[in-house]
C-alpha positions, -999 to +999 in steps of 0.1 A: -121-240-358-127-212-383-098-193-398-111-163-417-078-158-435-071-195-441-041-215-431-008-221-448+020-245-438+045-216-436+022-192-417+039-172-390+010-177-366+010-215-368+029-221-335+006-196-318-025-214-332-011-248-319-007-233-285-042-219-284-056-253-294-036-271-267-048-245-241-084-250-251-081-288-248-063-286-214-087-262-197-124-260-190-128-233-216-152-239-245-143-211-268-115-188-279-122-160-304-102-132-321-098-118-356-073-145-366-092-176-354-125-187-339-120-219-318-149-238-302-150-270-283-183-289-284-193-322-269-199-349-295-233-366-291-235-398-310-267-419-307-256-455-299-221-446-287-231-458-252-242-491-267-207-504-270-199-495-306-173-468-298-143-491-304-159-502-336-146-475-359-168-483-389-200-477-368-187-445-354-175-432-388-210-439-403-226-417-376-199-390-381-205-390-418-242-383-413-233-356-387-207-337-407-216-345-443-199-365-471-172-340-479-157-339-443-123-354-436-126-374-404-100-387-379-112-408-350-093-421-320-111-444-295-099-455-260-122-475-238-155-457-236-141-424-250-137-412-285-118-382-299-129-369-333-115-343-357-136-333-387-123-309-413-141-294-443-128-271-470-141-235-466-144-230-504-177-239-520-179-267-546-171-251-580-186-279-602-221-264-603-208-229-608-186-240-637-216-259-651-237-227-651-210-207-668-205-233-695-242-233-702-241-195-706-212-199-731-226-228-751-262-215-756-255-185-778-227-203-797-247-234-805-283-224-807-299-200-833-333-197-816-352-207-847-361-240-830-364-251-794-329-260-781-319-287-756-284-285-741-270-318-730-240-317-707-217-344-694-199-339-660-170-363-661-144-352-634-164-361-603-166-391-579-197-409-567-199-390-534-196-356-550-221-364-578-246-377-552-241-346-531-246-323-561-279-339-569-293-345-533-285-309-522-301-296-554-269-276-562-270-284-599-307-276-601-301-242-584-274-232-608-293-244-638-324-225-628-302-195-623-289-199-659-324-202-672-331-166-661-302-153-683-309-137-717-286-164-732-312-191-721-340-176-743-337-203-770-332-231-745-363-253-738-344-277-715-310-286-700-301-323-695-271-334-675-254-368-669-222-381-654-200-412-662-221-431-637-252-428-658-232-438-689-220-469-670-256-478-659-247-475-622-276-481-598-293-453-579-286-434-557-251-431-572-266-425-607-297-405-615-327-427-621-338-425-658-302-420-670-300-382-667-312-350-650-335-327-669-345-292-662-373-276-683-373-239-690-409-229-681-405-195-699-399-211-733-429-211-757-424-248-764-420-258-728-455-274-727-454-290-761-467-326-759-443-337-786-413-325-766-425-336-732-405-369-730-373-349-736-379-318-716-400-326-685-380-319-654-368-349-634-362-330-602 
């Protein structure tokens, strides 16, 4: 279900949307589209579901988590050999990495003079294990950092390092970055290939 204009609890079209969903489930139709909503009913294919693990919710949820991603909200109802699944995911993109890039752009000119190579160290505190893992595995933080390094404000920056409270607490990988932080070198900086700075600026991703 995709709602281009979003969904609010007091929306006038909520009863109509409920009726359309019920109609889709009670007929052989697979889709219902218009400007207000795009509804599609797809069969759910789970490897191993026929092996008798459908009533075992934990096994099904693990497969669903791999199918729909770590940020999806899941609801599962099993009856006999059948399983009904609802998966919901917020339409708005994760704002952590975007805020990270904007903060880098604000900090660099305020803290660095450009007379010496600068390293910006950032701490991301308000995130949970799943979100932090997702930000790293999907290279979202790397993408936003590389974007920042193309800015004029990044000219004095030789590298950006980033850590979360999980690295500070010495959590084990994959929930914490191996080595204690993430590092992104700015290849355009004159000191980027300096042997003396290499241990502090070499990229970890």
